[in-house]
C-alpha positions, 0 to 999 in steps of 0.5 A: 192265914199268914202271908209272907213275901221274900224280896231277894235284893240287897239294894234299898232301891231294888226293894222299893221298886217292888212295893206296889206288888207287896201292897197288892198282895196285902190287899188280898191276904191282909198284913204281910210278913216281909223278908228282905236282904236289905237292913234299912227297908224297915225304916222306910216302911215303918209307917206302912199299914200293909206290913205286919213285920219287916225282917232283915235276913242276913244269913241262910241265903248264899249257899246251897247248903243253907237250904235246911237252915233257911227252911227252919227259919221260914218254918218259925214264921208259920206262913201259909202263903209265901211269894218269892220275887226271885228265881231260886231253886234254893228258896223254893226247896227251903219253903217246901221243907218248911211246910208252907202250903202255897208257894208262889215264885218266879220261874226258876230258870229265868234269871238271865236278862231279868227285868225287875219291873216287868217280871214282878208285874206279870208275876203278881198279876198271874199269882193274884189273878188280877189285871193291870197291876200298878207298878208304883204305889204310895210310901206312907209317912208320919205327917207329925214328923214332917211338921217337926222338921219344917224350917222355912217356906221355900221350895225344896229340892233334894239333890241325890249326890250320893250313890251305891257305886262310883260309876253312877255318880254325876259328880260333886262339882256338877251339883255345886254348879247346878245349885249356883245356876238354880240360885240365879233363877229362884231362891230354893232350899237344897237337901244334899242326899248322900251316905255318911262316907260322902258327907265331907263332900256334901260339906264342901258343897255347902261351904262353897254356896254363899246363900247358905240355903242347903244342908246335908242329910249324910248323917241322918238315918233312912227313917229321917231322910224319908221325912226330908224327902217328903218335905221336898218338891223335886228330886234331882240326882243319881239313881239311888234309893232317894228317887225310889222314895221321892217318885212314890211320894208323888214328887217329880224326880229327875234321874241322871242315868250313867250305868243304870238299866232303864227298869230302875226308872221305868215304873213311875209317872214321876220319873224323868230320865236324863241321859247323855245326848246320842245315847239310847236308853235301851243300851244303858246297863250296869256295865255301860259306865258313861262319862259323867261329863257327857251330861252337862249342867246345862242339860240338867238345868234345862230339865229342872226349869220345867219344875222350878 
């Protein structure tokens, strides 16, 4: 019996938020065929024994007219069961036309105010007939790869300076000052986590640090970045895929929220939110766009001190 999971999310972080539910399904049905809209998820899950394959779907998911093309794609996978973590009539009809026997899907007309964690947890519990499904799990790594990149015995901090959008960023100047303040307290090594387009800013930070105790991960692949995160003792940064990896590796993660709903940092005991003073977490959404200066370096430093 072959089982598939469809994660209809483009963001790497949003996909990783569903990893625990994927593992629960795999525990019942065996290795899973995972279909995702994210092209990098396979790099994070390369060492994960719960998956048979991770397929990036970059077409057949945008228009109503794609139903027949998507059904042909699904039919070739020869799935007996398909779990669709999204309320989509298009996906449901495509699955039916593909001849998949057992289709489990979110209620089709409940897209509004969809809480990613609560909905996924309830859906998994009801579909598998289990109670109290965990919301976080373990990200698997190759320990030999970790040993290969180990450079020193210093405690290591990942600074998530990059982000998928400008409104979620705390700001490079703030991270630079944070590094300087932490260096006054303790000698640690910093990994600057960002995308290739942000690597020049990471280099500017490095050039401004006299101790030369940081390096950029901006030009490394997601598969490589995962290993550097596994080496670390603490994550501090914007809401990004980095904290979704770190917290599910058991690493304490300080997440600065400026316009990210609480669901994205609401599922792991290793997640610690930092929000502007006077702001209620339930009022923060993708459209809030809080001023980065409202979270001072001192606020973040005070939280970091608890772990360093």
